N, CA, C and O of each residue as an XYZ file, in Angstrom:
1016
protein
N     118.940     49.816    172.272
C     117.646     49.548    171.665
C     117.193     50.622    170.639
O     116.492     50.379    169.656
N     117.675     51.828    170.985
C     117.294     53.023    170.057
C     117.997     52.815    168.738
O     117.351     53.085    167.726
N     119.256     52.363    168.609
C     119.849     52.246    167.306
C     119.102     51.224    166.432
O     118.991     51.384    165.216
N     118.578     50.138    167.111
C     117.859     49.055    166.367
C     116.522     49.620    165.823
O     116.113     49.252    164.722
N     115.802     50.556    166.620
C     114.618     51.124    166.185
C     114.893     52.028    165.057
O     114.059     52.069    164.152
N     115.962     52.766    164.987
C     116.367     53.609    163.978
C     116.618     52.914    162.665
O     116.251     53.363    161.579
N     117.286     51.760    162.850
C     117.451     50.842    161.568
C     116.216     50.509    161.010
O     115.986     50.730    159.821
N     115.272     49.917    161.877
C     113.938     49.510    161.437
C     113.187     50.611    160.702
O     112.644     50.431    159.612
N     113.190     51.874    161.431
C     112.511     52.966    160.750
C     113.151     53.335    159.380
O     112.447     53.482    158.381
N     114.492     53.478    159.359
C     115.229     53.734    158.143
C     114.948     52.686    156.974
O     114.799     53.011    155.797
N     114.900     51.488    157.424
C     114.521     50.492    156.389
C     113.073     50.495    155.842
O     112.781     50.182    154.688
N     112.202     50.883    156.795
C     110.797     51.011    156.352
C     110.621     52.200    155.467
O     109.761     52.158    154.587
N     111.401     53.302    155.639
C     111.278     54.492    154.936
C     111.809     54.236    153.475
O     111.263     54.724    152.486
N     112.953     53.403    153.424
C     113.558     53.131    152.093
C     112.620     52.278    151.358
O     112.340     52.565    150.195
N     112.084     51.201    151.967
C     111.094     50.295    151.300
C     109.868     51.014    150.870
O     109.237     50.597    149.898
N     109.478     52.100    151.548
C     108.338     52.868    151.074
C     108.678     53.734    149.934
O     107.944     53.809    148.949
N     109.797     54.400    150.054
C     110.252     55.365    148.871
C     110.651     54.593    147.625
O     110.432     55.047    146.502
N     111.180     53.537    147.813
C     111.917     52.822    146.680
C     110.993     52.564    145.589
O     111.497     52.692    144.473
N     109.644     52.199    145.632
C     108.803     51.985    144.469
C     108.584     53.253    143.704
O     108.604     53.285    142.474
N     108.366     54.328    144.485
C     108.112     55.632    143.882
C     109.366     56.186    143.212
O     109.288     56.840    142.172
N     110.441     55.935    143.776
C     111.735     56.407    143.172
C     112.010     55.575    141.875
O     112.587     56.085    140.915
N     111.597     54.329    141.879
C     111.734     53.526    140.654
C     110.839     54.001    139.578
O     111.246     54.074    138.418
N     109.578     54.341    139.932
C     108.649     54.771    138.931
C     109.170     56.206    138.329
O     109.113     56.471    137.129
N     109.642     57.019    139.246
C     110.111     58.266    138.761
C     111.274     58.125    137.796
O     111.277     58.725    136.721
N     112.246     57.342    138.177
C     113.380     56.980    137.401
C     113.012     56.445    136.059
O     113.555     56.877    135.042
N     112.053     55.466    136.033
C     111.588     54.777    134.847
C     110.920     55.730    133.916
O     111.012     55.554    132.701
N     110.246     56.739    134.423
C     109.537     57.746    133.588
C     110.564     58.603    132.894
O     110.245     59.116    131.821
N     111.593     58.782    133.324
C     112.738     59.549    132.640
C     113.599     58.689    131.698
O     114.275     59.212    130.811
N     113.563     57.409    131.896
C     114.434     56.544    131.116
C     114.090     56.589    129.666
O     112.926     56.627    129.267
N     115.115     56.585    128.905
C     115.055     56.493    127.442
C     115.214     55.167    127.016
O     114.556     54.759    126.059
N     116.076     54.380    127.662
C     116.421     53.008    127.411
C     116.905     52.351    128.619
O     117.783     52.889    129.294
N     116.327     51.072    128.984
C     116.655     50.519    130.309
C     116.577     49.067    129.953
O     115.482     48.535    129.770
N     117.758     48.375    129.845
C     117.806     47.009    129.482
C     118.209     46.113    130.651
O     119.169     46.393    131.369
N     117.461     45.044    130.822
C     117.857     44.072    131.942
C     119.167     43.434    131.539
O     119.341     43.131    130.358
N     120.142     43.202    132.493
C     119.946     43.349    133.917
C     120.564     44.629    134.532
O     120.917     44.633    135.711
N     120.696     45.704    133.743
C     121.358     46.921    134.109
C     120.489     47.453    135.317
O     119.259     47.404    135.320
N     121.299     47.992    136.397
C     120.648     48.549    137.487
C     120.153     49.877    137.282
O     119.185     50.239    137.950
N     120.706     50.695    136.409
C     120.118     52.066    136.019
C     119.988     52.061    134.521
O     120.598     51.257    133.817
N     119.164     52.995    134.049
C     118.950     53.076    132.698
C     120.181     53.573    131.922
O     120.974     54.303    132.516
N     120.398     53.242    130.668
C     121.498     53.633    129.905
C     121.486     55.094    129.592
O     122.575     55.660    129.506
N     120.408     55.757    129.416
C     120.269     57.132    129.195
C     118.959     57.587    129.617
O     118.060     56.756    129.744
N     118.746     58.846    129.854
C     117.477     59.484    130.272
C     117.128     60.615    129.470
O     118.003     61.239    128.869
N     115.812     60.958    129.407
C     115.340     62.084    128.528
C     114.043     62.559    129.142
O     113.332     61.807    129.808
N     113.767     63.758    128.914
C     112.465     64.420    129.365
C     111.400     64.537    128.154
O     110.310     65.080    128.333
N     111.769     64.016    126.964
C     110.928     64.044    125.937
C     109.552     63.510    126.196
O     108.543     64.142    125.885
N     109.528     62.214    126.829
C     108.174     61.699    127.059
C     107.396     62.587    127.994
O     106.200     62.818    127.814
N     108.056     63.055    128.943
C     107.303     64.000    129.875
C     106.772     65.244    129.194
O     105.697     65.743    129.526
N     107.556     65.747    128.217
C     107.104     66.975    127.416
C     105.875     66.500    126.590
O     104.886     67.231    126.527
N     105.904     65.350    125.982
C     104.684     64.850    125.223
C     103.499     64.749    126.203
O     102.417     65.202    125.831
N     103.616     64.175    127.464
C     102.574     63.975    128.346
C     101.946     65.298    128.771
O     100.732     65.484    128.679
N     102.793     66.210    129.237
C     102.359     67.561    129.707
C     101.807     68.342    128.571
O     100.859     69.101    128.770
N     102.376     68.196    127.306
C     101.811     68.910    126.145
C     100.476     68.348    125.582
O      99.861     68.889    124.663
N     100.111     67.295    126.172
C      98.816     66.659    125.830
C      98.686     65.907    124.556
O      97.582     65.707    124.050
N      99.853     65.467    124.001
C      99.879     64.772    122.740
C      99.449     63.340    122.768
O      99.148     62.727    121.744
N      99.426     62.773    124.086
C      99.008     61.315    124.160
C      97.844     61.084    124.998
O      97.491     59.932    125.249
N      97.190     62.149    125.473
C      95.970     62.098    126.189
C      96.106     61.828    127.706
O      95.113     61.636    128.407
N      97.359     61.819    128.187
C      97.535     61.695    129.628
C      96.996     62.937    130.404
O      96.283     62.770    131.394
N      97.304     64.074    129.999
C      96.828     65.210    130.737
C      95.269     65.319    130.629
O      94.622     65.691    131.608
N      94.677     65.003    129.475
C      93.283     64.892    129.312
C      92.622     63.866    130.352
O      91.580     64.153    130.942
N      93.264     62.705    130.531
C      92.767     61.702    131.488
C      92.941     62.332    132.882
O      92.057     62.236    133.734
N      94.083     62.969    133.091
C      94.278     63.640    134.463
C      93.107     64.657    134.765
O      92.504     64.624    135.838
N      92.824     65.535    133.793
C      91.857     66.524    134.111
C      90.370     65.869    134.214
O      89.540     66.281    135.025
N      90.152     64.926    133.409
C      88.869     64.100    133.504
C      88.696     63.384    134.782
O      87.590     63.342    135.321
N      89.739     62.816    135.294
C      89.798     62.044    136.510
C      89.556     63.112    137.646
O      88.798     62.833    138.576
N      90.120     64.193    137.587
C      90.149     65.190    138.691
C      88.638     65.790    138.787
O      88.142     66.027    139.889
N      87.989     66.004    137.666
C      86.752     66.480    137.574
C      85.700     65.488    138.081
O      84.776     65.848    138.811
N      85.863     64.298    137.693
C      84.909     63.143    138.102
C      85.063     63.048    139.614
O      84.073     63.061    140.346
N      86.281     62.955    140.071
C      86.588     62.626    141.475
C      86.127     63.731    142.340
O      85.606     63.464    143.423
N      86.286     65.009    141.928
C      85.791     66.155    142.752
C      84.259     66.173    142.929
O      83.723     66.374    144.018
N      83.572     65.941    141.740
C      82.104     65.874    141.735
C      81.542     64.749    142.632
O      80.552     64.923    143.343
N      82.234     63.569    142.560
C      81.834     62.433    143.302
C      82.140     62.744    144.740
O      81.291     62.444    145.579
N      83.213     63.288    145.097
C      83.482     63.564    146.500
C      82.589     64.609    147.090
O      82.212     64.471    148.253
N      82.217     65.658    146.371
C      81.365     66.668    146.841
C      80.020     66.093    147.050
O      79.446     66.229    148.130
N      79.445     65.392    145.956
C      78.063     64.969    146.103
C      77.966     63.613    146.992
O      76.876     63.069    147.174
N      79.009     63.171    147.461
C      79.042     62.146    148.510
C      79.104     62.637    149.826
O      78.580     62.020    150.753
N      79.795     63.863    150.006
C      80.050     64.285    151.470
C      78.816     64.991    152.005
O      78.231     64.608    153.018
N      78.450     66.035    151.284
C      77.310     66.803    151.864
C      75.993     66.030    151.890
O      75.360     66.009    152.945
N      75.549     65.416    150.848
C      74.227     64.587    150.987
C      74.610     63.428    151.989
O      73.719     63.042    152.746
N      75.711     62.907    152.053
C      75.986     61.767    152.988
C      75.869     62.228    154.383
O      75.497     61.458    155.268
N      76.203     63.574    154.629
C      76.206     64.174    156.004
C      74.679     64.340    156.368
O      74.254     64.059    157.489
N      73.977     64.759    155.471
C      72.500     64.991    155.697
C      71.723     63.763    155.867
O      70.832     63.695    156.713
N      72.058     62.691    155.014
C      71.356     61.411    155.108
C      71.752     60.700    156.307
O      70.874     60.082    156.909
N      72.961     60.692    156.753
C      73.451     60.173    158.005
C      72.657     60.686    159.115
O      72.202     59.958    159.998
N      72.483     62.041    159.056
C      71.716     62.626    160.186
C      70.194     62.080    160.296
O      69.632     61.845    161.366
N      69.613     61.914    158.989
C      68.263     61.361    159.052
C      68.225     59.997    159.484
O      67.249     59.562    160.095
N      69.360     59.198    159.170
C      69.347     57.758    159.636
C      69.563     57.752    161.127
O      69.047     56.863    161.805
N      70.306     58.711    161.681
C      70.523     58.664    163.098
C      69.313     58.911    163.946
O      69.178     58.396    165.056
N      68.424     59.725    163.388
C      67.058     60.106    164.005
C      65.981     59.158    163.720
O      64.888     59.299    164.269
N      66.231     58.110    162.824
C      65.178     57.085    162.484
C      65.252     55.894    163.459
O      66.315     55.440    163.882
N      64.052     55.437    163.773
C      63.927     54.277    164.648
C      64.654     53.012    164.194
O      65.149     52.195    164.971
N      64.672     52.924    162.802
C      65.268     51.716    162.156
C      66.635     52.046    161.654
O      66.992     51.628    160.553
N      67.404     52.759    162.386
C      68.812     53.222    162.237
C      69.722     52.125    161.816
O      70.386     52.204    160.783
N      69.752     51.138    162.588
C      70.644     49.906    162.279
C      70.231     49.236    161.092
O      71.108     48.686    160.427
N      69.009     49.185    160.699
C      68.606     48.432    159.514
C      69.104     49.254    158.231
O      69.617     48.709    157.253
N      68.893     50.613    158.355
C      69.190     51.539    157.288
C      70.712     51.503    157.045
O      71.179     51.479    155.907
N      71.482     51.501    158.185
C      72.939     51.528    158.062
C      73.385     50.108    157.412
O      74.328     50.011    156.626
N      72.654     49.120    157.804
C      73.070     47.742    157.376
C      72.920     47.706    155.789
O      73.693     47.046    155.095
N      71.929     48.418    155.290
C      71.724     48.465    153.841
C      72.782     49.063    153.156
O      73.014     48.700    152.003
N      73.498     49.976    153.723
C      74.623     50.687    153.111
C      75.831     49.812    152.837
O      76.749     50.172    152.100
N      75.787     48.623    153.478
C      77.004     47.728    153.217
C      76.856     46.983    151.941
O      77.844     46.441    151.445
N      75.627     46.915    151.347
C      75.516     46.011    150.257
C      76.171     46.530    148.972
O      76.730     45.714    148.238
N      76.141     47.835    148.646
C      76.884     48.171    147.544
C      78.377     48.085    147.707
O      79.091     48.044    146.706
N      78.917     48.053    149.003
C      80.260     47.954    149.314
C      80.746     46.573    149.348
O      81.941     46.292    149.250
N      79.778     45.690    149.492
C      80.075     44.132    149.665
C      80.479     43.569    148.316
O      81.235     42.599    148.264
N      80.014     44.127    147.255
C      80.228     43.526    145.915
C      81.383     44.160    145.275
O      81.657     45.339    145.500
N      82.105     43.386    144.445
C      83.175     43.930    143.638
C      82.653     44.981    142.668
O      81.618     44.757    142.039
N      83.355     46.165    142.516
C      82.865     47.140    141.518
C      82.544     46.742    140.133
O      81.649     47.255    139.461
N      83.376     45.741    139.729
C      83.033     45.097    138.357
C      81.729     44.388    138.315
O      80.972     44.598    137.367
N      81.394     43.540    139.296
C      80.187     42.800    139.420
C      78.983     43.735    139.606
O      77.909     43.501    139.053
N      79.203     44.886    140.460
C      78.130     45.857    140.635
C      77.980     46.582    139.364
O      76.842     46.916    139.034
N      78.938     46.858    138.637
C      78.745     47.639    137.362
C      77.929     46.766    136.365
O      77.016     47.243    135.692
N      78.314     45.444    136.308
C      77.574     44.558    135.362
C      76.046     44.425    135.788
O      75.188     44.204    134.934
N      75.754     44.556    137.047
C      74.257     44.394    137.487
C      73.510     45.653    137.150
O      72.318     45.577    136.853
N      74.164     46.856    137.178
C      73.455     48.043    136.918
C      73.610     48.594    135.495
O      72.943     49.543    135.084
N      74.523     47.946    134.772
C      74.856     48.455    133.445
C      73.693     48.627    132.425
O      73.635     49.533    131.594
N      72.711     47.573    132.608
C      71.599     47.509    131.728
C      70.749     48.846    131.903
O      70.282     49.431    130.926
N      70.586     49.268    133.146
C      69.783     50.461    133.472
C      70.483     51.772    132.942
O      69.809     52.686    132.467
N      71.760     51.831    133.031
C      72.418     52.861    132.545
C      72.266     52.960    130.999
O      72.092     54.056    130.465
N      72.330     51.845    130.313
C      72.140     51.791    128.796
C      70.755     52.361    128.407
O      70.606     53.190    127.509
N      69.735     51.836    129.174
C      68.416     52.242    128.982
C      68.066     53.630    129.085
O      67.279     54.202    128.331
N      68.714     54.179    130.104
C      68.443     55.769    130.271
C      69.443     56.567    129.608
O      69.418     57.789    129.758
N      70.329     56.011    128.886
C      71.300     56.826    128.023
C      72.376     57.437    128.806
O      72.850     58.523    128.472
N      72.797     56.772    129.864
C      73.994     57.245    130.641
C      75.149     56.519    130.335
O      76.249     56.931    130.703
N      75.010     55.421    129.662
C      76.255     54.622    129.474
C      77.298     55.293    128.521
O      76.901     55.832    127.487
N      78.515     55.273    128.823
C      79.454     55.937    127.998
C      79.536     57.375    128.145
O      80.020     58.052    127.238
N      79.027     57.987    129.397
C      78.970     59.386    129.607
C      79.674     59.722    130.778
O      79.807     58.856    131.642
N      80.195     60.961    130.956
C      80.778     61.415    132.253
C      79.766     61.359    133.425
O      80.056     60.901    134.530
N      78.529     61.871    133.086
C      77.463     61.930    134.081
C      77.195     60.459    134.539
O      76.944     60.225    135.721
N      77.248     59.515    133.642
C      76.926     58.198    134.002
C      78.004     57.580    134.969
O      77.699     56.829    135.895
N      79.251     57.952    134.681
C      80.348     57.592    135.618
C      80.243     58.039    136.910
O      80.365     57.260    137.856
N      79.996     59.397    137.075
C      79.686     60.011    138.384
C      78.656     59.406    139.057
O      78.896     59.043    140.209
N      77.344     59.178    138.512
C      76.277     58.603    139.137
C      76.653     57.150    139.648
O      76.328     56.749    140.766
N      77.329     56.438    138.776
C      77.740     54.989    139.050
C      78.616     55.061    140.264
O      78.386     54.300    141.204
N      79.578     55.899    140.313
C      80.404     55.832    141.370
C      79.792     56.421    142.707
O      80.230     56.013    143.783
N      78.856     57.309    142.664
C      78.100     57.745    143.749
C      77.339     56.679    144.427
O      77.102     56.747    145.633
N      76.899     55.574    143.599
C      76.230     54.508    144.152
C      77.122     53.699    145.175
O      76.617     52.961    146.020
N      78.390     53.876    145.049
C      79.301     53.223    146.033
C      79.864     54.242    147.080
O      79.964     53.907    148.260
N      80.218     55.443    146.663
C      80.680     56.347    147.520
C      79.742     57.027    148.622
O      80.120     57.337    149.752
N      78.448     57.209    148.102
C      77.498     57.792    149.001
C      77.156     56.915    150.199
O      77.039     57.385    151.330
N      76.991     55.553    149.895
C      76.811     54.682    151.147
C      78.054     54.695    152.037
O      77.935     54.652    153.261
N      79.179     54.750    151.467
C      80.449     54.782    152.201
C      80.496     55.988    153.138
O      80.876     55.881    154.304
N      80.083     57.185    152.568
C      80.147     58.403    153.360
C      79.121     58.343    154.439
O      79.362     58.851    155.534
N      77.998     57.755    154.192
C      76.948     57.627    155.242
C      77.477     56.769    156.399
O      77.277     57.096    157.569
N      78.150     55.670    156.054
C      78.720     54.917    157.196
C      79.792     55.578    157.842
O      79.910     55.500    159.065
N      80.672     56.294    157.066
C      81.779     57.016    157.720
C      81.386     58.226    158.635
O      82.034     58.475    159.652
N      80.299     58.973    158.243
C      79.773     60.026    158.981
C      78.819     59.696    160.077
O      78.465     60.553    160.886
N      78.381     58.414    160.117
C      77.387     58.033    161.105
C      77.778     58.204    162.489
O      76.936     58.522    163.328
N      79.035     58.011    162.799
C      79.577     58.133    164.140
C      79.479     59.623    164.668
O      79.489     59.872    165.874
N      79.393     60.494    163.792
C      79.308     61.911    164.229
C      78.167     62.200    165.117
O      78.267     62.966    166.075
N      77.021     61.550    164.775
C      75.777     61.887    165.371
C      75.635     61.127    166.663
O      75.070     60.035    166.712
N      76.172     61.744    167.731
C      76.130     61.148    169.108
C      75.287     62.094    169.978
O      74.719     63.105    169.566
N      75.284     61.654    171.170
C      74.483     62.398    172.123
C      74.910     63.951    172.298
O      74.078     64.837    172.495
N      76.233     64.167    172.209
C      76.746     65.511    172.364
C      76.128     66.450    171.230
O      75.657     67.569    171.433
N      76.212     65.798    170.006
C      75.764     66.683    168.801
C      74.269     66.797    168.955
O      73.758     67.873    168.644
N      73.539     65.861    169.377
C      72.147     66.062    169.675
C      71.740     67.111    170.660
O      70.752     67.832    170.526
N      72.605     67.139    171.688
C      72.509     68.206    172.664
C      72.794     69.534    172.149
O      72.080     70.463    172.526
N      73.740     69.740    171.341
C      73.994     70.941    170.624
C      72.836     71.467    169.735
O      72.475     72.643    169.737
N      72.273     70.459    168.952
C      71.213     70.904    168.216
C      69.941     71.341    169.070
O      69.210     72.256    168.689
N      69.742     70.696    170.141
C      68.678     71.030    171.083
C      68.830     72.446    171.690
O      67.898     73.246    171.768
N      70.167     72.692    172.137
C      70.439     73.975    172.656
C      70.258     75.122    171.604
O      69.720     76.184    171.914
N      70.698     74.879    170.431
C      70.580     75.762    169.323
C      69.099     76.108    168.993
O      68.796     77.259    168.680
N      68.184     75.118    169.062
C      66.855     75.277    168.811
C      66.166     75.969    169.883
O      65.243     76.754    169.666
N      66.642     75.661    171.139
C      66.016     76.343    172.325
C      66.404     77.891    172.284
O      65.645     78.729    172.770
N      67.564     78.220    171.710
C      67.948     79.671    171.696
C      67.243     80.306    170.570
O      67.495     81.493    170.360
N      66.333     79.650    169.756
C      65.649     80.299    168.698
C      66.185     80.101    167.303
O      65.679     80.705    166.357
N      67.250     79.226    167.143
C      67.764     79.110    165.742
C      66.964     78.227    164.967
O      66.402     77.299    165.548
N      66.821     78.386    163.676
C      66.041     77.502    162.811
C      67.054     76.410    162.308
O      68.212     76.343    162.718
N      66.518     75.583    161.401
C      67.394     74.386    160.936
C      68.574     74.995    160.117
O      69.709     74.558    160.305
N      68.342     75.987    159.218
C      69.461     76.578    158.383
C      70.541     77.111    159.301
O      71.728     76.871    159.082
N      70.125     77.841    160.336
C      71.113     78.433    161.157
C      71.841     77.484    161.934
O      73.054     77.624    162.092
N      71.130     76.407    162.497
C      71.805     75.294    163.223
C      72.743     74.543    162.336
O      73.835     74.153    162.748
N      72.315     74.338    161.102
C      73.138     73.523    160.158
C      74.446     74.194    159.823
O      75.506     73.572    159.898
N      74.378     75.517    159.437
C      75.517     76.290    159.024
C      76.355     76.812    160.017
O      77.563     76.919    159.805
N      75.787     77.189    161.201
C      76.488     77.880    162.247
C      76.987     76.960    163.337
O      77.957     77.253    164.035
N      76.255     75.766    163.472
C      76.681     74.831    164.576
C      77.187     73.473    164.020
O      78.267     73.019    164.397
N      76.481     72.891    163.213
C      76.726     71.535    162.851
C      77.925     71.498    161.862
O      78.900     70.798    162.139
N      77.884     72.220    160.733
C      79.032     72.199    159.832
C      80.458     72.627    160.482
O      81.455     71.970    160.186
N      80.543     73.656    161.308
C      81.800     73.930    161.873
C      82.282     72.774    162.751
O      83.470     72.453    162.713
N      81.386     72.115    163.565
C      81.796     71.103    164.383
C      82.222     69.832    163.642
O      83.113     69.108    164.085
N      81.549     69.570    162.475
C      81.783     68.362    161.670
C      82.888     68.598    160.601
O      83.204     67.715    159.804
N      83.441     69.788    160.619
C      84.453     70.051    159.536
C      85.573     69.100    159.427
O      85.878     68.732    158.292
N      86.254     68.631    160.475
C      87.228     67.551    160.395
C      86.690     66.285    159.678
O      87.325     65.782    158.751
N      85.467     65.756    160.135
C      84.944     64.515    159.629
C      84.517     64.798    158.157
O      84.625     63.867    157.359
N      84.074     65.918    157.756
C      83.709     66.182    156.442
C      84.902     66.217    155.473
O      84.805     65.745    154.340
N      85.961     66.750    155.908
C      87.241     66.825    155.191
C      87.801     65.439    154.980
O      88.308     65.134    153.900
N      87.720     64.591    155.994
C      88.162     63.273    155.854
C      87.320     62.514    154.922
O      87.840     61.747    154.112
N      86.115     62.673    154.985
C      85.111     61.904    154.108
C      85.331     62.383    152.686
O      85.336     61.583    151.750
N      85.524     63.750    152.512
C      85.859     64.204    151.094
C      87.035     63.675    150.541
O      87.005     63.233    149.392
N      88.174     63.661    151.273
C      89.429     62.994    150.835
C      89.151     61.524    150.468
O      89.473     61.122    149.350
N      88.588     60.740    151.328
C      88.381     59.336    151.197
C      87.599     59.010    149.970
O      87.966     58.117    149.207
N      86.467     59.761    149.759
C      85.646     59.472    148.594
C      86.373     59.970    147.253
O      86.207     59.368    146.193
N      87.141     61.040    147.356
C      87.957     61.513    146.211
C      88.879     60.458    145.897
O      89.016     60.196    144.702
N      89.560     59.780    146.773
C      90.487     58.787    146.554
C      89.864     57.539    145.864
O      90.451     56.975    144.941
N      88.636     57.115    146.344
C      87.952     56.011    145.919
C      87.694     56.248    144.427
O      87.991     55.374    143.614
N      87.158     57.390    144.058
C      86.794     57.721    142.635
C      88.193     57.900    141.904
O      88.260     57.465    140.755
N      89.205     58.440    142.405
C      90.351     58.686    141.689
C      91.047     57.494    141.097
O      91.625     57.535    140.011
N      90.957     56.329    141.936
C      91.576     55.135    141.589
C      90.686     54.146    141.047
O      91.094     53.006    140.823
N      89.425     54.516    140.805
C      88.430     53.477    140.376
C      88.590     53.035    138.964
O      88.759     53.862    138.069
N      88.540     51.727    138.732
C      88.825     51.261    137.411
C      87.747     50.373    136.837
O      87.309     50.593    135.708
N      87.306     49.372    137.583
C      86.345     48.416    137.046
C      84.892     49.026    136.648
O      84.298     48.763    135.602
N      84.453     49.850    137.626
C      83.154     50.502    137.362
C      83.246     51.509    136.248
O      82.288     51.645    135.487
N      84.296     52.194    136.113
C      84.551     53.199    135.045
C      84.668     52.440    133.704
O      84.147     52.876    132.677
N      85.342     51.335    133.749
C      85.481     50.581    132.394
C      84.198     50.100    131.816
O      83.952     50.242    130.618
N      83.383     49.535    132.645
C      82.089     49.088    132.195
C      81.054     50.037    131.935
O      80.425     49.995    130.878
N      80.826     50.909    132.841
C      79.840     51.946    132.541
C      80.268     52.925    131.406
O      79.486     53.377    130.570
N      81.614     53.201    131.475
C      82.121     54.028    130.425
C      82.294     53.517    129.148
O      82.479     54.289    128.207
N      82.252     52.152    128.970
C      82.359     51.364    127.762
C      83.657     51.774    126.930
O      83.708     51.641    125.707
N      84.726     52.298    127.719
C      85.933     52.540    127.065
C      85.978     53.966    126.471
O      87.001     54.362    125.911
N      84.898     54.727    126.587
C      84.834     56.095    125.911
C      85.381     57.135    126.971
O      85.915     58.174    126.582
N      85.252     56.865    128.211
C      85.678     57.792    129.340
C      87.074     57.339    129.669
O      87.221     56.356    130.395
N      88.087     57.975    129.194
C      89.517     57.590    129.323
C      90.037     58.266    130.570
O      90.723     59.278    130.427
N      89.784     57.817    131.743
C      90.361     58.514    132.937
C      91.913     58.089    133.090
O      92.408     57.192    132.408
N      92.528     58.726    133.924
C      94.053     58.445    134.071
C      94.240     56.983    134.522
O      95.200     56.338    134.099
N      93.384     56.471    135.333
C      93.564     55.035    135.719
C      93.435     54.094    134.529
O      94.182     53.126    134.391
N      92.490     54.398    133.695
C      92.390     53.571    132.444
C      93.583     53.709    131.614
O      94.048     52.741    131.013
N      94.138     54.969    131.552
C      95.428     55.142    130.754
C      96.608     54.305    131.283
O      97.429     53.784    130.529
N      96.642     54.209    132.599
C      97.779     53.371    133.176
C      97.557     51.981    132.731
O      98.506     51.371    132.238
N      96.379     51.403    132.855
C      96.201     50.075    132.446
C      96.362     49.866    130.968
O      96.803     48.802    130.535
N      96.021     50.842    130.201
C      96.208     50.732    128.688
C      97.688     50.654    128.405
O      98.088     49.795    127.620
N      98.492     51.449    128.959
C      99.894     51.413    128.682
C     100.510     50.185    129.137
O     101.369     49.617    128.462
N     100.061     49.705    130.378
C     100.649     48.369    130.895
C     100.200     47.253    129.853
O     101.019     46.392    129.530
N      99.025     47.251    129.369
C      98.638     46.256    128.410
C      99.289     46.270    127.173
O      99.415     45.256    126.487
N      99.756     47.503    126.822
C     100.537     47.684    125.548
C     102.024     47.380    125.765
O     102.785     47.416    124.798
N     102.478     47.080    127.006
C     103.840     46.924    127.363
C     104.610     48.265    127.198
O     105.827     48.232    127.017
N     103.983     49.359    127.252
C     104.605     50.739    127.120
C     104.975     51.154    128.533
O     104.273     51.964    129.137
N     106.099     50.600    129.090
C     106.381     50.739    130.558
C     106.859     52.244    130.836
O     106.755     52.725    131.964
N     107.356     52.924    129.818
C     107.774     54.238    130.124
C     106.629     55.246    130.317
O     106.620     56.064    131.237
N     105.641     55.131    129.366
C     104.378     55.955    129.534
C     103.523     55.531    130.684
O     102.857     56.341    131.328
N     103.552     54.205    130.940
C     102.889     53.627    132.166
C     103.418     54.292    133.423
O     102.642     54.637    134.314
N     104.800     54.485    133.511
C     105.430     55.066    134.540
C     105.037     56.510    134.739
O     104.737     56.937    135.854
N     105.039     57.223    133.706
C     104.693     58.592    133.633
C     103.246     58.818    134.168
O     102.982     59.673    135.014
N     102.363     58.006    133.623
C     100.941     58.050    134.065
C     100.793     57.750    135.550
O      99.957     58.340    136.234
N     101.574     56.873    136.015
C     101.593     56.371    137.471
C     102.175     57.484    138.368
O     101.670     57.709    139.468
N     103.218     58.173    137.917
C     103.700     59.434    138.714
C     102.655     60.464    138.687
O     102.436     61.070    139.736
N     101.988     60.743    137.647
C     100.935     61.809    137.618
C      99.720     61.379    138.459
O      99.086     62.220    139.096
N      99.409     60.148    138.466
C      98.232     59.828    139.249
C      98.479     59.771    140.741
O      97.541     59.816    141.537
N      99.832     59.665    141.144
C     100.163     59.740    142.502
C     100.209     61.174    143.114
O     100.031     61.439    144.303
N     100.489     62.094    142.066
C     100.695     63.520    142.627
C      99.543     64.064    143.491
O      99.816     64.547    144.590
N      98.163     64.011    143.020
C      97.231     64.485    143.841
C      97.190     63.904    145.263
O      96.940     64.601    146.247
N      97.444     62.606    145.315
C      97.325     61.812    146.523
C      98.456     62.556    147.536
O      98.163     62.897    148.682
N      99.736     62.749    146.966
C     100.769     63.302    147.834
C     100.253     64.807    148.269
O     100.393     65.239    149.413
N      99.704     65.463    147.312
C      99.249     66.787    147.602
C      98.158     66.772    148.723
O      98.179     67.615    149.620
N      97.258     65.850    148.658
C      96.171     65.705    149.661
C      96.719     65.457    151.022
O      96.307     66.020    152.035
N      97.725     64.532    150.977
C      98.314     64.053    152.201
C      99.024     65.311    152.841
O      98.906     65.503    154.051
N      99.729     66.134    152.084
C     100.445     67.306    152.487
C      99.473     68.276    153.034
O      99.752     68.865    154.078
N      98.382     68.490    152.435
C      97.355     69.502    152.840
C      96.781     68.996    154.184
O      96.548     69.783    155.101
N      96.572     67.741    154.278
C      95.996     67.158    155.489
C      96.888     67.298    156.662
O      96.439     67.571    157.775
N      98.288     67.093    156.397
C      99.295     67.163    157.519
C      99.403     68.605    157.778
O      99.366     69.002    158.943
N      99.541     69.478    156.736
C      99.970     70.843    157.086
C      98.893     71.766    157.585
O      99.179     72.600    158.444
N      97.623     71.669    157.085
C      96.560     72.623    157.473
C      95.437     71.937    158.371
O      94.723     72.610    159.115
N      95.336     70.656    158.264
C      94.199     70.077    159.006
C      94.640     69.340    160.285
O      94.162     69.647    161.377
N      95.619     68.297    160.130
C      96.027     67.482    161.184
C      96.648     68.355    162.212
O      96.401     68.194    163.407
N      97.497     69.331    161.748
C      98.379     70.212    162.729
C      97.422     71.060    163.643
O      97.774     71.421    164.766
N      96.181     71.362    163.101
C      95.211     72.182    163.954
C      94.505     71.305    164.902
O      93.677     71.778    165.681
C-alpha cells in the first residue's frame, strides 16, 4: 500500500510543479514553436529588460506590493478592533451578517456600483482610490476572519487584566496582541493575497491608469505576448512563494 501512496504523492507533486516549471521555461524561451516539446533556444534578454524596468513590469511589481501592503495593514489592525467591538455588541450576528454583502458580489459588479462615488470625490484613477476600494472588500473579510478569536477565554483574559489594574492600552498591547499574533499574521497574509491578485476592482476604479502587475499580465495575454506574460506571471508568483516559506519557516514551525 505504501508504494501506491508514494506514487500518488509523486504524481501530485509533479502535477503541482509542472505549470510553474512551464511558466519559468517559457519566460526564458526565445522561440518556441508548436509542436516542439522544448523551446528551440533560450535567452535572458527579456528578463534583463523586465528587471531593468524598460517595460513597466518592475514598476507594476512595486506598485502592486505597495498597494497590497497598505491594504493588508489597514485591513488587519482595524479589522481586529472592529471585530472586538462586534463581539461585544448585542447585535453581533446582524453586524457580522452585514459583512458578507461586499463579499457576495463580484468585484467587477461591486466596482461598477461604487465607481460613481469615486469619480465624484476625485479618487478614480488614483492609488489611494484603489486602496480604499480594495479595503471595502478586505476589511469585512478580516472582520469575519478575526471574529472567532473573541471567545470566552479571551474575555476572561481581558477581565483578569482589568482586575489587575491594566488600562485598555496596556491590555491591548501586552495581552491581546501577543495572544492574537498567529491570527493577525494569517489575516495579513490573506488580505495581502486578495489585494495582490485583484484585477476587476483595480481595472474599473483605476480606469487603466494604475498598472499593477496583475493588469500587466492580462495586458500581455491580450497582446498575445506569451513570453512577457510568462515573465510577469513568474514575478507575480514570487511573493506568494516567499510568504508561504516565511509562514512555514518562522510561524507554523513555532
